[in-house]
C-alpha positions as CSV (number, residue, x, y, z in Angstrom):
1,M,38.1,-12.5,17.6
2,A,34.1,-13.5,18.0
3,A,35.4,-15.0,14.1
4,N,37.2,-17.6,15.8
5,L,34.9,-18.8,18.4
6,R,33.9,-22.5,18.2
7,I,30.4,-22.7,19.4
8,K,29.3,-26.4,20.1
9,S,25.6,-27.3,19.9
10,I,24.0,-28.0,23.1
11,N,22.7,-31.6,23.1
12,K,20.4,-30.8,26.1
13,R,18.3,-34.0,26.6
14,P,14.6,-33.1,27.1
15,A,12.8,-33.4,30.1
16,L,11.2,-36.6,31.4
17,S,7.9,-34.5,32.1
18,D,8.1,-33.7,28.3
19,I,8.1,-36.9,27.2
20,V,5.5,-37.8,29.1
21,C,3.6,-35.0,28.1
22,Q,4.4,-36.0,24.6
23,Q,3.1,-39.5,25.2
24,I,-0.2,-38.8,26.3
25,I,-0.8,-36.0,23.5
26,D,0.0,-39.2,21.4
27,L,-2.4,-41.3,22.4
28,I,-4.9,-38.5,22.1
29,K,-4.1,-38.0,18.1
30,D,-4.3,-41.9,17.8
31,D,-7.6,-42.2,19.5
32,E,-5.9,-44.1,21.8
33,L,-7.4,-41.6,24.4
34,K,-10.8,-40.3,23.8
35,P,-12.4,-37.1,24.6
36,G,-13.7,-38.4,28.3
37,D,-11.7,-40.7,29.1
38,V,-10.5,-40.7,32.8
39,L,-6.5,-41.2,33.1
40,P,-5.3,-43.8,35.4
41,C,-4.4,-43.2,38.9
42,Q,-1.1,-41.6,39.2
43,D,0.5,-44.6,41.0
44,E,-0.8,-46.7,38.3
45,L,0.7,-44.2,35.4
46,A,4.0,-43.8,36.9
47,T,4.5,-47.2,36.9
48,S,3.2,-48.1,33.7
49,L,5.5,-45.3,31.9
50,G,8.6,-45.9,34.1
51,V,9.0,-42.6,36.0
52,S,8.9,-41.2,39.3
53,K,5.3,-39.5,40.4
54,G,7.3,-36.2,40.7
55,S,7.9,-36.3,36.9
56,L,4.1,-37.6,36.0
57,R,2.5,-34.9,38.3
58,E,4.5,-32.2,36.8
59,A,3.4,-33.7,33.2
60,L,-0.2,-33.5,33.9
61,V,-0.1,-29.9,35.3
62,K,1.6,-28.9,32.0
63,L,-1.0,-30.9,29.8
64,E,-3.9,-29.4,32.1
65,L,-2.4,-25.6,31.0
66,K,-2.6,-26.5,27.4
67,G,-5.8,-27.4,28.2
68,F,-5.6,-31.7,26.8
69,L,-6.7,-32.3,30.3
70,Q,-9.2,-31.4,33.0
71,K,-8.4,-31.8,36.6
72,E,-11.4,-33.3,38.1
73,K,-12.5,-33.0,42.5
74,G,-10.9,-36.0,43.6
75,G,-7.9,-35.5,42.0
76,S,-8.2,-37.7,38.6
77,Y,-7.4,-36.3,35.4
78,R,-10.3,-36.3,32.1
79,I,-9.0,-36.0,28.7
80,R,-10.5,-32.8,27.2
81,G,-11.8,-32.3,23.8
82,L,-9.3,-30.3,21.7
83,T,-12.2,-27.7,21.0
84,D,-13.6,-27.5,24.4
85,Q,-11.5,-24.3,26.3
86,R,-11.7,-21.8,23.5
87,I,-15.3,-22.3,22.3
88,A,-17.5,-24.3,25.1
89,D,-16.9,-22.6,28.2
90,P,-17.5,-18.7,26.6
91,F,-20.8,-20.3,25.5
92,M,-21.4,-22.0,29.0
93,D,-21.4,-18.4,30.7
94,L,-23.7,-16.8,27.8
95,M,-26.3,-19.6,28.5
96,G,-26.3,-18.8,31.7
97,E,-27.4,-15.1,30.9
98,D,-29.3,-16.0,28.0
99,P,-32.0,-19.3,28.1
100,K,-32.4,-18.7,24.3
101,L,-29.0,-20.0,23.4
102,V,-30.0,-23.2,24.4
103,W,-32.3,-23.8,21.1
104,E,-29.1,-22.8,19.1
105,V,-26.7,-25.4,20.8
106,L,-29.7,-27.8,19.9
107,E,-29.5,-26.8,16.5
108,M,-25.9,-27.1,15.9
109,A,-25.8,-30.3,18.0
110,K,-28.6,-31.8,15.1
111,I,-26.2,-31.0,12.3
112,L,-23.3,-32.6,13.9
113,A,-25.0,-35.8,15.6
114,V,-26.9,-36.0,11.7
115,E,-23.5,-36.6,9.9
116,A,-21.5,-38.1,12.8
117,A,-24.5,-41.2,12.5
118,R,-24.2,-41.0,8.7
119,I,-20.4,-41.3,9.4
120,A,-20.6,-43.6,12.2
121,A,-22.9,-46.0,9.9
122,S,-20.0,-46.5,7.5
123,R,-17.0,-47.0,9.8
124,A,-18.5,-48.7,13.3
125,E,-16.4,-51.6,14.4
126,E,-18.2,-54.5,16.4
127,E,-16.8,-52.5,19.4
128,D,-18.6,-49.4,19.0
129,V,-22.2,-51.3,17.9
130,R,-21.4,-53.4,21.6
131,R,-20.4,-49.6,23.4
132,L,-23.6,-48.0,21.8
133,E,-25.8,-51.5,23.3
134,E,-24.3,-50.8,26.8
135,V,-25.8,-47.4,26.6
136,L,-28.9,-48.6,25.9
137,S,-29.1,-51.1,28.4
138,R,-28.0,-48.2,30.9
139,M,-31.1,-45.9,29.1
140,K,-33.8,-48.9,29.4
141,K,-32.7,-48.4,33.6
142,T,-34.5,-45.1,33.8
143,V,-37.8,-46.3,32.5
144,G,-40.1,-46.1,35.4
145,N,-37.6,-45.1,37.8
146,K,-37.4,-41.5,38.7
147,E,-34.8,-41.0,40.8
148,Y,-32.3,-42.9,38.3
149,F,-33.8,-40.5,35.2
150,R,-33.1,-37.6,37.6
151,K,-29.3,-38.8,38.4
152,E,-28.2,-40.8,35.2
153,F,-30.2,-39.5,32.1
154,V,-28.1,-36.6,31.2
155,N,-25.0,-38.8,31.5
156,I,-26.7,-41.6,29.2
157,Y,-28.2,-38.9,26.9
158,T,-24.6,-37.8,26.0
159,D,-22.7,-41.0,26.2
160,F,-24.9,-42.4,23.6
161,F,-23.5,-39.0,21.6
162,R,-20.0,-39.7,22.9
163,V,-19.9,-43.3,21.7
164,L,-21.5,-41.8,17.7
165,G,-18.4,-39.7,17.7
166,E,-15.6,-41.6,18.4
167,A,-18.1,-44.5,15.8
168,T,-16.9,-42.0,13.2
169,K,-13.0,-42.3,13.1
170,N,-12.5,-39.1,12.8
171,N,-10.5,-37.2,15.8
172,V,-11.6,-33.5,14.3
173,F,-15.2,-35.0,14.1
174,M,-15.0,-36.7,17.7
175,H,-13.5,-33.9,19.7
176,T,-16.3,-31.4,18.1
177,L,-18.7,-33.4,18.5
178,H,-17.6,-34.1,22.0
179,T,-17.8,-30.2,22.7
180,F,-21.3,-29.7,21.7
181,N,-21.7,-32.7,24.3
182,Q,-20.8,-30.3,27.2
183,M,-22.6,-27.9,26.1
184,I,-25.6,-29.8,25.7
185,R,-24.8,-31.3,29.6
186,E,-24.8,-27.6,30.1
187,A,-28.0,-26.4,28.8
188,M,-30.1,-30.1,29.8
189,P,-31.3,-28.8,33.0
190,L,-34.4,-26.7,31.5
191,P,-34.9,-29.4,28.4
192,V,-35.1,-32.3,31.4
193,A,-37.2,-30.1,33.3
194,A,-39.4,-29.8,30.4
195,L,-39.3,-33.0,29.1
196,R,-40.2,-34.8,32.5
197,G,-43.8,-34.1,32.7
198,I,-45.0,-35.6,29.1
199,P,-46.0,-39.4,29.2
200,N,-43.5,-41.7,28.4
201,I,-40.9,-39.7,27.2
202,V,-37.9,-42.0,28.3
203,E,-39.6,-45.0,26.5
204,T,-40.2,-42.9,23.1
205,I,-36.2,-41.9,23.4
206,Y,-35.2,-45.0,24.0
207,G,-36.8,-46.3,21.2
208,Q,-35.6,-43.6,19.0
209,F,-32.1,-44.5,19.8
210,R,-32.7,-48.4,19.5
211,Q,-33.3,-47.0,15.6
212,I,-30.2,-45.0,15.5
213,S,-28.0,-47.8,16.8
214,E,-29.5,-50.9,14.7
215,C,-28.8,-48.5,11.6
216,I,-25.4,-48.2,12.7
217,A,-25.1,-51.9,13.3
218,Q,-26.7,-52.8,10.0
219,K,-23.9,-50.1,7.9
220,R,-27.7,-48.3,6.6
221,D,-26.2,-44.8,6.8
222,A,-28.7,-43.0,5.2
223,E,-31.7,-44.2,7.3
224,A,-29.0,-43.6,10.7
225,A,-28.9,-39.9,9.4
226,R,-32.8,-39.7,9.0
227,Q,-33.4,-41.4,12.5
228,T,-31.1,-38.8,14.0
229,R,-32.5,-36.0,12.5
230,R,-36.0,-37.3,13.5
231,H,-34.9,-37.6,16.9
232,F,-33.6,-34.1,17.3
233,E,-37.0,-32.9,15.7
234,F,-39.4,-34.9,18.1
235,I,-36.9,-33.1,21.2
236,E,-37.2,-29.3,19.4
237,D,-41.2,-29.9,19.3
238,K,-41.6,-31.2,22.6
239,L,-39.6,-28.5,24.2
240,R,-41.2,-26.1,22.7
241,R,-44.7,-27.5,23.1
242,A,-43.5,-27.7,26.9
243,V,-42.0,-24.3,27.0
244,T,-45.1,-22.3,25.8
245,T,-47.5,-24.4,27.7
246,R,-45.3,-23.9,31.1
247,A,-45.8,-19.6,30.0
248,S,-49.6,-20.0,29.2
249,R,-50.0,-21.2,32.9
250,R,-47.8,-18.7,34.0
251,Q,-49.9,-15.7,32.7
252,A,-53.4,-17.9,33.8
253,G,-52.0,-17.3,37.6
254,R,-50.9,-13.8,37.4
């Protein structure tokens, strides 16, 4: 009896929310949406996609559960680095328990950033150079402005390396560097507190970033890598000196 059954395939159309999910995923794969980008407001996005807000909300929840999106406090959605969730979150927890891991994060970030600068110098387009200049303009505003430094320096610092990663035109590299950017952002309170007392520290970092940006604009890949390595070695040296000085002062005060 069963052998005579005439079974027909079921032609089930995908749900609108699944189509929306795939379109956003394709935009991430095609580098049109980058780690850290904020999606347009839901009204605007639903209109652009030609779907109801209900279908859109369903798609956004699915993408959040899959790790592609992160919901912000105001209800907006931000593109996550594709390696963020599985790598960054556990390390951030560990850094809270063991501050020594900050040094290891900086060491790994240096390796990635140096190679990113080398690749970016050979692939960067005019728009990438322009965006680096925008970050530099923001950093220049922190010189001599303690309040702006306190509020914005960490964002500006990590934005420079985010743009650098995007300029490599390598999605895997870009998302990996973004993950370490998130770790650096989490680790920054210690370095910023230690560096704040060093004379002309912001001017020095601004000058280093200016040199890196100019090397990328001029397609000098080896020099871009060298200047980036020099920057991280400078930061590591100043941090170790600052931490040692603080420890000595605490012991002397006992």
